[in-house]
C-alpha positions in Angstrom: 61.8 190.4 -4.4 60.0 188.5 -7.1 56.3 187.5 -7.3 55.0 184.6 -9.5 51.3 184.9 -10.3 49.4 182.0 -12.0 45.8 182.4 -13.2 43.5 179.4 -12.8 40.1 179.1 -14.6 38.9 177.4 -12.5 41.1 176.9 -9.5 41.5 173.2 -8.6 39.3 172.5 -5.6 41.3 169.6 -4.1 43.6 170.0 -1.1 46.7 171.6 -2.7 48.6 172.5 0.4 51.3 170.1 -0.9 52.0 172.7 -3.7 52.6 175.5 -1.2 54.7 173.2 1.1 56.8 172.0 -1.9 57.4 175.6 -3.0 58.3 176.8 0.5 60.9 174.0 0.9 63.0 175.9 -1.7 65.4 178.2 0.2 64.4 181.9 -0.5 60.7 181.2 -1.1 59.1 183.7 1.3 55.5 182.7 1.1 52.8 181.4 -1.3 49.0 181.7 -1.4 46.1 180.2 -3.3 43.2 182.6 -3.8 39.7 181.8 -5.2 36.8 183.8 -6.3 33.8 182.2 -4.5 31.4 183.2 -7.3 33.3 182.0 -10.4 35.7 179.4 -8.9 38.6 181.1 -10.8 41.7 181.7 -8.8 45.2 182.9 -8.4 48.4 181.2 -7.2 50.8 183.9 -5.8 54.3 183.2 -4.5 57.0 185.6 -3.3 60.7 184.8 -3.7 64.0 186.4 -2.8 65.7 187.9 -5.9 68.2 185.0 -5.8 65.6 182.3 -6.2 65.3 180.7 -9.6 61.6 180.3 -10.4 62.4 177.2 -12.4 63.8 175.6 -9.3 60.5 176.2 -7.5 58.6 174.8 -10.4 60.8 171.7 -10.4 60.3 171.2 -6.7 56.5 171.2 -7.2 56.8 168.9 -10.2 58.9 166.5 -8.2 56.4 166.5 -5.3 53.5 165.9 -7.9 55.3 162.8 -9.2 56.0 161.6 -5.7 52.3 161.8 -4.6 50.9 160.5 -8.0 49.3 163.8 -8.9 50.1 163.4 -12.6 48.6 159.9 -12.7 45.3 161.4 -14.0 44.8 164.5 -16.2 44.8 167.8 -14.3 44.1 171.3 -15.3 46.9 173.8 -15.8 47.0 177.5 -15.1 45.8 179.6 -18.0 48.8 182.0 -17.5 51.9 182.4 -15.4 53.7 185.7 -15.0 56.9 186.6 -13.0 56.9 190.2 -11.5 59.5 192.2 -9.8 58.1 193.7 -6.5 58.6 197.4 -6.5 57.2 198.2 -3.1 56.1 196.3 0.0 55.3 197.1 3.6 
């Protein structure tokens, strides 16, 4: 299993369920979460994929949905970092 973690400083506060829905539309995406620190407003975007999923395909699905809904019509913040991890253990 693979995990993608993106750090947001701050986390966008608009309804971004469309991001999770677009990611989960890619076969092999297991789940995705947006987390926010209520004090700082910073957050994490965490997604879990089967080993066979190409993270670039997930990113493309999100970019396509963003274009479809006009998300990129105005300047938006981007994550400060993005890291792909291999999951060693889960329960």
